C-alpha positions in Angstrom: -4.2 -35.5 -17.3 -1.0 -34.3 -18.9 -2.1 -31.3 -21.0 1.0 -31.6 -23.2 0.1 -35.2 -24.1 -3.5 -34.1 -24.9 -2.2 -31.3 -27.2 0.2 -33.7 -28.9 -2.7 -36.1 -29.6 -4.8 -33.1 -30.9 -1.9 -32.3 -33.3 -1.7 -35.8 -34.5 -5.4 -36.0 -35.1 -5.3 -32.7 -37.1 -2.4 -33.8 -39.2 -3.6 -37.4 -39.9 -7.2 -36.3 -40.3 -6.2 -33.7 -42.9 -4.2 -36.3 -44.8 -7.0 -38.8 -44.7 -10.0 -36.5 -45.6 -8.4 -33.9 -47.8 -6.4 -36.2 -50.0 -8.0 -36.8 -53.4 -11.4 -35.1 -52.8 -11.0 -33.1 -56.0 -9.9 -36.0 -58.1 -13.3 -37.2 -59.2 -16.5 -35.4 -60.2 -19.5 -35.0 -58.0 -22.1 -37.7 -58.1 -25.9 -37.2 -58.7 -28.1 -36.5 -56.9 -27.1 -35.3 -53.5 -23.6 -34.1 -54.0 -24.4 -32.1 -57.2 -27.7 -30.9 -55.6 -26.0 -29.1 -52.7 -23.0 -27.9 -54.8 -25.3 -26.4 -57.4 -27.2 -24.5 -54.8 -23.9 -23.1 -53.5 -22.8 -22.2 -57.0 -26.1 -20.4 -57.7 -25.7 -18.4 -54.5 -22.4 -17.1 -55.9 -24.0 -16.4 -59.3 -27.0 -14.5 -58.0 -25.4 -13.0 -54.8 -28.6 -14.2 -53.0 -27.3 -16.0 -49.9 -30.7 -16.0 -48.2 -32.7 -17.9 -50.7 -31.6 -21.5 -51.5 -32.1 -22.2 -55.2 -31.9 -25.0 -57.8 -32.0 -23.9 -61.4 -32.5 -20.4 -60.0 -35.9 -21.4 -58.5 -36.4 -21.6 -54.7 -35.3 -25.0 -53.4 -37.3 -25.8 -50.2 -36.0 -29.3 -49.4 -33.1 -28.1 -47.2 -32.2 -25.1 -45.0 -29.0 -23.2 -45.9 -26.3 -23.8 -43.3 -24.3 -26.5 -45.2 -24.8 -24.8 -48.5 -23.5 -21.6 -47.0 -20.4 -23.5 -46.0 -20.0 -24.8 -49.6 -20.5 -21.4 -51.1 -17.8 -19.9 -48.8 -15.5 -22.7 -49.8 -16.2 -22.0 -53.5 -15.3 -18.4 -53.0 -11.9 -19.5 -51.6 -11.1 -22.4 -54.0 -13.3 -21.8 -57.0 -16.4 -23.7 -58.2 -15.0 -27.2 -58.3 -15.3 -30.6 -56.7 -12.6 -29.9 -54.1 -14.5 -26.8 -52.8 -17.8 -28.7 -52.7 -16.2 -31.5 -50.5 -13.9 -29.3 -48.5 -16.5 -28.5 -45.7 -17.0 -32.2 -45.0 -13.2 -32.9 -44.9 -12.9 -30.1 -42.3 -15.8 -31.6 -40.4 -14.1 -34.9 -40.4 -11.1 -33.5 -38.5 -13.4 -31.5 -36.2 -15.4 -34.7 -35.5 -12.4 -36.8 -34.6 -11.1 -34.0 -32.2 -14.6 -33.8 -30.7 -14.9 -37.6 -30.1 -11.4 -37.7 -28.6 -12.2 -35.0 -26.1 -15.7 -36.4 -25.3 -14.1 -39.8 -24.7 -11.4 -38.2 -22.6 -13.9 -36.4 -20.4 -16.3 -39.3 -20.1 -13.6 -42.0 -19.3 -9.9 -41.5 -20.1 -7.3 -40.9 -22.7 -7.4 -44.4 -24.0 -11.2 -44.3 -24.5 -11.0 -41.0 -26.4 -8.4 -42.5 -28.8 -10.5 -45.6 -29.3 -13.6 -43.6 -30.1 -12.0 -41.3 -32.5 -9.9 -44.1 -34.0 -12.8 -46.5 -34.6 -14.8 -43.7 -36.2 -12.0 -42.8 -38.5 -11.2 -46.4 -39.7 -14.8 -47.6 -40.2 -15.9 -47.7 -43.8 -18.9 -45.5 -44.2 -17.9 -42.8 -41.7 -14.5 -42.5 -43.5 -16.2 -42.3 -47.0 -18.7 -39.7 -45.9 -16.1 -37.2 -44.9 -14.7 -37.3 -48.4 -18.1 -36.6 -49.9 -20.1 -33.4 -50.6 -23.4 -34.5 -48.9 -25.0 -32.7 -46.0 -25.1 -35.5 -43.4 -21.7 -35.2 -41.7 -22.6 -31.7 -40.5 -26.1 -32.7 -39.6 -25.0 -35.7 -37.6 -22.3 -33.8 -35.8 -24.7 -31.1 -34.6 -27.3 -33.7 -33.5 -24.6 -35.6 -31.6 -23.5 -32.5 -29.7 -27.1 -31.5 -29.0 -27.6 -34.9 -27.3 -24.1 -35.0 -25.7 -24.4 -31.6 -24.0 -27.9 -32.5 -22.8 -26.4 -35.5 -21.2 -23.8 -33.2 -19.6 -26.6 -31.0 -18.3 -28.3 -34.0 -16.7 -25.0 -34.7 -14.9 -24.0 -31.2 -13.9 -27.2 -29.0 -14.0 -25.1 -26.3 -15.5 -26.9 -23.7 -17.6 -24.2 -23.5 -20.2 -24.7 -27.2 -21.0 -28.4 -26.6 -21.6 -27.5 -23.6 -23.8 -25.0 -25.6 -25.8 -27.5 -28.4 -26.3 -30.1 -26.0 -27.6 -27.5 -24.3 -29.8 -26.3 -27.4 -31.5 -29.8 -28.9 -31.9 -30.8 -25.7 -33.5 -27.8 -25.8 -35.9 -29.0 -29.3 -36.9 -32.4 -27.9 -37.7 -30.7 -25.2 -39.8 -28.7 -27.9 -41.6 -31.4 -30.3 -42.5 -34.7 -29.2 -41.0 -37.1 -30.2 -38.2 -35.9 -33.9 -38.2 -33.0 -32.6 -36.2 -35.2 -31.6 -33.3 -37.3 -34.7 -33.8 -34.3 -37.0 -33.3 -33.3 -35.1 -30.1 -36.8 -35.2 -28.8 -37.4 -38.9 -29.4 -34.0 -39.7 -27.8 -34.9 -37.6 -24.8 -38.3 -39.4 -24.6 -36.6 -42.8 -24.8 -34.0 -41.8 -22.2 -36.8 -40.7 -19.8 -38.4 -44.2 -20.1 -35.0 -45.7 -19.0 -35.0 -43.2 -16.1 -38.5 -44.0 -15.0 -39.4 -40.4 -16.0 -37.1 -39.0 -13.3 -35.4 -35.9 -14.5 -34.2 -32.9 -12.5 -34.1 -29.5 -14.2 -34.6 -25.8 -13.6 -37.3 -23.9 -15.5 -34.7 -21.1 -16.2 -32.5 -23.6 -18.0 -35.5 -24.8 -20.0 -36.0 -21.2 -21.1 -32.3 -20.9 -22.0 -32.5 -24.2 -24.0 -35.5 -23.1 -26.0 -34.1 -19.6 -26.6 -30.8 -20.9 -28.0 -32.7 -23.5 -30.0 -35.0 -20.8 -31.5 -32.2 -18.4 -32.3 -29.9 -20.9 -33.9 -32.5 -23.1 -35.6 -35.4 -20.8 -36.2 -33.8 -17.5 -37.3 -33.7 -18.4 -41.0 -37.4 -19.6 -40.9 -38.5 -16.4 -39.1 -36.6 -14.4 -41.7 -38.4 -16.2 -44.5 -41.8 -15.2 -42.9 -40.7 -11.6 -42.3 -39.7 -11.3 -46.0 -42.9 -12.8 -47.3 -41.5 -16.2 -48.2 -43.9 -18.2 -46.0 -44.7 -20.5 -48.9 -41.1 -21.9 -48.8 -41.7 -23.0 -45.2 -45.0 -24.7 -46.2 -43.4 -26.5 -49.1 -40.5 -27.5 -46.9 -42.7 -29.0 -44.2 -44.8 -30.8 -46.7 -41.7 -32.4 -48.2 -40.6 -33.6 -44.7 -43.9 -35.3 -44.2 -43.8 -36.9 -47.7 -40.5 -38.5 -46.9 -42.2 -40.5 -44.1 -45.2 -41.5 -46.2 -43.7 -42.3 -49.6 -40.7 -43.9 -51.2 -39.3 -40.5 -52.4 -37.3 -40.5 -55.6 -37.8 -44.2 -55.9 -35.6 -45.0 -52.9 -37.5 -47.9 -51.4 -36.1 -50.8 -49.4 -36.9 -53.7 -47.1 -37.6 -53.1 -43.4 -34.1 -54.2 -42.2 -32.3 -52.1 -44.8 -30.5 -49.9 -42.3 -29.6 -52.8 -40.0 -27.7 -54.4 -42.8 -26.1 -51.1 -43.9 -24.9 -50.3 -40.4 -23.6 -53.8 -39.6 -21.5 -54.1 -42.8 -20.9 -50.5 -43.6 -19.5 -49.4 -40.2 -17.1 -52.3 -39.9 -15.0 -52.9 -37.9 -16.7 -50.8 -35.2 -20.1 -52.5 -35.7 -18.9 -56.0 -34.9 -17.1 -54.8 -31.8 -20.2 -52.9 -30.7 -22.3 -56.1 -30.9 -21.0 -57.1 -27.4 -22.9 -54.2 -25.9 -26.3 -55.3 -27.2 -27.1 -57.7 -24.3 -28.9 -57.6 -21.0 -26.9 -56.7 -17.9 -24.1 -55.1 -19.9 -23.8 -52.3 -17.3 -23.9 -54.6 -14.2 -20.1 -54.2 -13.7 -20.2 -50.5 -14.4 -19.9 -48.4 -11.2 -19.4 -44.9 -12.6 -22.9 -43.4 -12.9 -21.7 -40.9 -15.4 -20.4 -43.6 -17.7 -23.6 -45.5 -17.4 -25.7 -42.5 -18.2 -23.7 -41.6 -21.4 -23.9 -45.3 -22.4 -27.7 -45.1 -22.1 -27.9 -41.9 -24.1 -25.8 -43.4 -26.9 -27.8 -46.6 -26.9 -31.1 -44.8 -26.9 -30.1 -42.4 -29.7 -28.9 -45.4 -31.8 -32.2 -47.3 -31.5 -34.3 -44.1 -32.0 -32.6 -43.3 -35.3 -32.5 -46.9 -36.5 -36.2 -47.5 -35.8 -37.2 -44.1 -37.1 -35.6 -44.5 -40.5 -36.7 -48.1 -40.7 -40.3 -46.9 -40.4 -39.7 -44.1 -43.0 -40.6 -45.6 -46.4 -37.8 -43.7 -48.2 -34.7 -45.8 -47.8 -31.4 -43.9 -48.5 -28.1 -45.1 -47.1 -27.2 -41.9 -45.3 -30.5 -41.6 -43.5 -29.1 -43.8 -40.6 -25.7 -42.2 -40.7 -26.2 -40.5 -37.3 -25.9 -44.0 -35.9 -22.2 -43.9 -36.6 -21.7 -41.8 -33.5 -23.4 -44.0 -30.9 -22.3 -47.2 -32.7 -18.6 -46.2 -32.6 -19.1 -45.1 -29.0 -20.4 -48.6 -28.1 -17.5 -50.1 -30.1 -15.0 -48.1 -28.1 -16.8 -49.0 -24.9 -16.6 -52.7 -25.7 -13.0 -52.4 -26.9 -11.9 -50.7 -23.8 -13.5 -53.4 -21.6 -11.9 -56.1 -23.8 -8.5 -54.5 -23.1 -9.3 -54.6 -19.4 -10.4 -58.2 -19.6 -14.0 -57.4 -18.6 -15.4 -58.4 -22.0 -14.1 -61.4 -24.0 -13.0 -61.0 -27.6 -14.8 -64.1 -28.8 -14.5 -66.4 -31.8 -17.5 -64.7 -33.5 -15.7 -61.3 -33.4 -12.8 -62.9 -35.2 -15.0 -64.7 -37.7 -17.1 -61.6 -38.5 -14.2 -59.3 -38.9 -12.2 -61.7 -41.1 -15.2 -62.8 -43.2 -16.2 -59.2 -43.8 -12.6 -58.2 -44.8 -12.5 -61.1 -47.2 -15.8 -60.2 -48.8 -14.7 -56.5 -49.2 -11.4 -57.6 -50.6 -12.9 -60.1 -53.1 -15.5 -57.5 -54.2 -12.9 -54.9 -54.9 -10.8 -57.5 -56.7 -13.8 -58.5 -58.8 -14.3 -54.8 -59.7 -10.8 -54.5 -61.0 -11.4 -57.6 -63.2 -14.7 -56.4 -64.5 -13.5 -55.5 -68.0 -12.3 -59.0 -68.6 -15.7 -60.5 -67.8 -18.2 -57.8 -68.9 -18.7 -59.3 -72.4 -19.9 -62.6 -70.8 -21.9 -60.7 -68.1 -23.8 -58.4 -70.5 -26.2 -61.1 -71.9 -27.3 -61.8 -68.4 -28.1 -58.2 -67.5 -31.7 -57.2 -68.1 -31.3 -53.4 -67.9 -30.4 -52.0 -71.3 -29.0 -48.9 -69.8 -26.5 -50.9 -67.7 -25.5 -52.9 -70.7 -24.8 -49.7 -72.7 -22.7 -48.4 -69.8 -20.6 -51.5 -70.0 -19.2 -50.1 -73.3 -16.9 -47.9 -71.2 -13.3 -48.9 -70.6 -11.6 -48.7 -67.3 -7.8 -48.3 -66.7 -6.5 -49.9 -63.6 -2.9 -49.5 -62.5 -2.5 -53.2 -61.8 -1.7 -53.5 -58.1 -5.2 -53.0 -56.9 -6.1 -56.7 -56.3 -3.4 -56.9 -53.6 -5.4 -54.3 -51.5 -7.9 -56.9 -50.6 -5.1 -59.3 -49.5 -3.6 -56.5 -47.4 -6.9 -55.8 -45.7 -7.5 -59.4 -45.0 -4.0 -60.0 -43.8 -4.0 -57.0 -41.4 -7.4 -58.1 -40.0 -6.1 -61.6 -39.3 -3.0 -60.1 -37.7 -5.2 -58.0 -35.4 -7.5 -61.0 -34.5 -4.5 -63.1 -33.6 -2.6 -60.4 -31.8 -5.3 -58.7 -29.8 -6.4 -61.6 -27.6 -2.8 -62.2 -26.6 -1.7 -58.6 -25.9 -5.0 -56.7 -25.2 -3.3 -53.3 -25.6 -4.3 -50.1 -27.4 -1.4 -50.6 -29.8 -2.7 -54.0 -30.8 -5.4 -52.1 -32.8 -2.7 -50.7 -35.1 -2.8 -53.5 -37.7 -6.6 -53.1 -37.9 -6.3 -49.4 -38.4 -3.5 -49.5 -40.9 -5.3 -52.2 -43.0 -8.6 -50.4 -43.1 -7.1 -47.0 -43.9 -4.8 -48.3 -46.5 -7.6 -50.2 -48.2 -10.1 -47.3 -48.0 -7.7 -44.6 -49.2 -6.3 -46.6 -52.1 -9.6 -48.1 -53.1 -11.3 -44.8 -53.2 -8.4 -43.2 -55.1 -8.3 -46.0 -57.7 -11.9 -47.3 -57.9 -14.2 -44.2 -57.8 -12.9 -42.7 -61.1 -13.3 -46.1 -62.7 -16.8 -46.5 -61.4 -17.7 -43.1 -62.7 -16.8 -44.2 -66.2 -19.5 -46.9 -66.0 -22.1 -44.6 -64.6 -22.2 -40.9 -65.3 -18.9 -39.9 -67.1 -20.4 -39.8 -70.6 -23.1 -37.4 -69.6 -20.8 -35.2 -67.5 -18.2 -35.0 -70.3 -21.0 -33.8 -72.6 -22.2 -31.2 -70.1 -18.7 -29.8 -69.6 -18.3 -29.5 -73.3 -21.4 -27.2 -73.3 -19.9 -24.9 -70.6 -20.0 -21.3 -71.8 -22.3 -22.1 -74.7 -25.6 -20.1 -74.8 -27.9 -23.1 -75.1 -30.5 -25.3 -73.3 -29.4 -28.7 -72.0 -32.3 -31.0 -71.1 -32.2 -34.6 -69.8 -35.1 -36.6 -71.2 -37.2 -38.8 -69.0 -34.8 -38.8 -66.1 -34.0 -36.4 -63.2 -30.6 -35.0 -62.8 -28.8 -32.0 -61.3 -25.6 -32.6 -63.2 -26.5 -30.4 -66.2 -26.8 -27.4 -64.0 -23.4 -27.6 -62.3 -21.3 -29.0 -65.1 -22.6 -26.7 -67.9 -22.2 -23.7 -65.5 -25.8 -22.9 -66.2 -26.7 -19.2 -66.2 -30.0 -17.6 -65.4 -30.9 -17.1 -69.0 -30.8 -20.8 -69.8 -33.1 -22.2 -67.1 -36.1 -23.3 -69.2 -37.1 -26.9 -68.5 -40.5 -26.9 -70.2 -40.1 -30.1 -72.2 -43.0 -29.4 -74.4 -41.7 -26.0 -75.4 -38.1 -27.2 -75.8 -39.1 -30.2 -77.9 -41.7 -28.6 -80.2 -41.9 -24.9 -79.4 -40.2 -21.8 -81.0 -37.0 -22.1 -79.1 -34.6 -19.1 -79.2 -31.3 -21.0 -78.9 -30.0 -24.5 -79.5 -31.3 -27.2 -77.2 -29.4 -30.4 -76.5 -31.3 -33.5 -75.3 -29.7 -36.2 -73.3 -31.4 -39.6 -73.2 -30.4 -42.8 -71.7 -29.4 -45.4 -74.2 -32.5 -47.5 -73.7 -34.2 -48.4 -77.0 -37.7 -47.5 -75.8 -36.7 -44.1 -74.5 -34.6 -43.3 -77.6 -37.6 -44.1 -79.8 -39.8 -42.0 -77.6 -37.5 -39.0 -77.8 -37.3 -39.2 -81.6 -41.1 -39.2 -81.7 -41.4 -36.3 -79.2 -38.7 -34.2 -80.9 -39.0 -35.1 -84.6 -36.7 -32.3 -85.8 -33.9 -33.2 -83.4 -30.6 -34.2 -85.0 -28.8 -37.2 -83.5 -25.3 -36.2 -82.5 -23.6 -39.2 -81.0 -23.8 -42.1 -78.7 -21.5 -42.6 -75.7 -21.6 -45.4 -73.1 -25.0 -45.2 -71.4 -26.3 -42.1 -73.3 -27.4 -40.7 -76.6 -27.3 -37.0 -77.5 -29.5 -34.9 -79.8 -29.6 -31.3 -80.9 -32.6 -29.2 -81.8 -31.9 -25.8 -83.4 -34.1 -22.7 -83.6 -36.0 -22.4 -86.9 -34.9 -19.5 -89.0 
């Protein structure tokens, strides 16, 4: 392989990836819960100087280990405490991920396959969006993928360094999100063993190396907690992980096929290309044993995560996000064989891609026209909070409805062109259409969506920044008041009984959703609170200390 050509592609990936994932990440505020949750923990690390103990509201936060939060805290030291800094680590991870997929594809097959894998990951909807977010999963998924990938390399080469790298990255996944990182690896390994008829060659010395690197990278923080007398954090952490499997945590329930639907329509166009690989005998014409083994690792890891989080009662969209790696691999595998004429690009591929593009385009167009129809829609909406939020006003530029037409047109162009040419370059219209739609839609739509969801509350919190006061959401959970008021250690009280009726020592602002029953309840619970104002979705009250 021409090393200069590889370096050129690396440079192109770095430049394009930086443009795609860094552009606009500071242009809209963080969204509750997950984005603000992690960003707030990072902010509190800077305030307290305690980088060892993850906190929320200056109380130990035992739901997540610290690796990603450390990355955000370092970013905030460089760029300040803001949205750009909170999302910067994922933007960087986006570029790193594309480089990694390109090189993994290059080593497993060829240059074309590496470009297809990285490209399909970059242009698929949810993978693209996640790299512009401040949630933890892009880092977690990357480490899990490398843990599995290097273990597959160990099976192929029996080289100790591959066992060490697999343990290292699996451990980093544990340090990012907890024991579920090792659970995914272990279940994938078990599933792969079934495919292999439980035949697996290894050296005990390499097992020791794997376990040692896993323990050092993934267990060091937990051991340090024990050594410093914080064992209760580990106990709370483990109990939380168990609870996620047994309950619909935070009200995030869903139907059993929830993640199937999310992956099929959220990872388009890769998902529809990958469907060609979910059939018996798909590897019959594959003669390279290394390609066949990596295919099986990717297929097994996909089904393990999909089934695991379909069983878990808590249904959150990013729980199945690891599947983006194997799903885009399978899509690249199918696309490569389509180019070679070994797999047909069938009518249902065209229909699925065109129909999905049309639906996304129409949905985005409908969003831009929402202000024109909201008065007629409001009487049909049962949720009073949603009706109140409709009082917000959006401000579209005017060209946005054409984005859906561009997405649809580019998709049709690809579907017409690809069967005739079957070249790598024939994917260009699909890539351009998806990227143009995603970039512009995110830039234009997310700020407008925020106006109808959380903007009123966040504006109010930012107005309290620097004020020595308490800010208390009433009857709903939020992390936004911590981050956007720049909460300091002296204002952390959240004892609602004391704040509402006790001898408070500083002003307390209450934020309640604009739901008549909850407004009445607040006025009864806090009889001496003064109504300040109503904004779309929320009402605000103030209780002052008695003289």
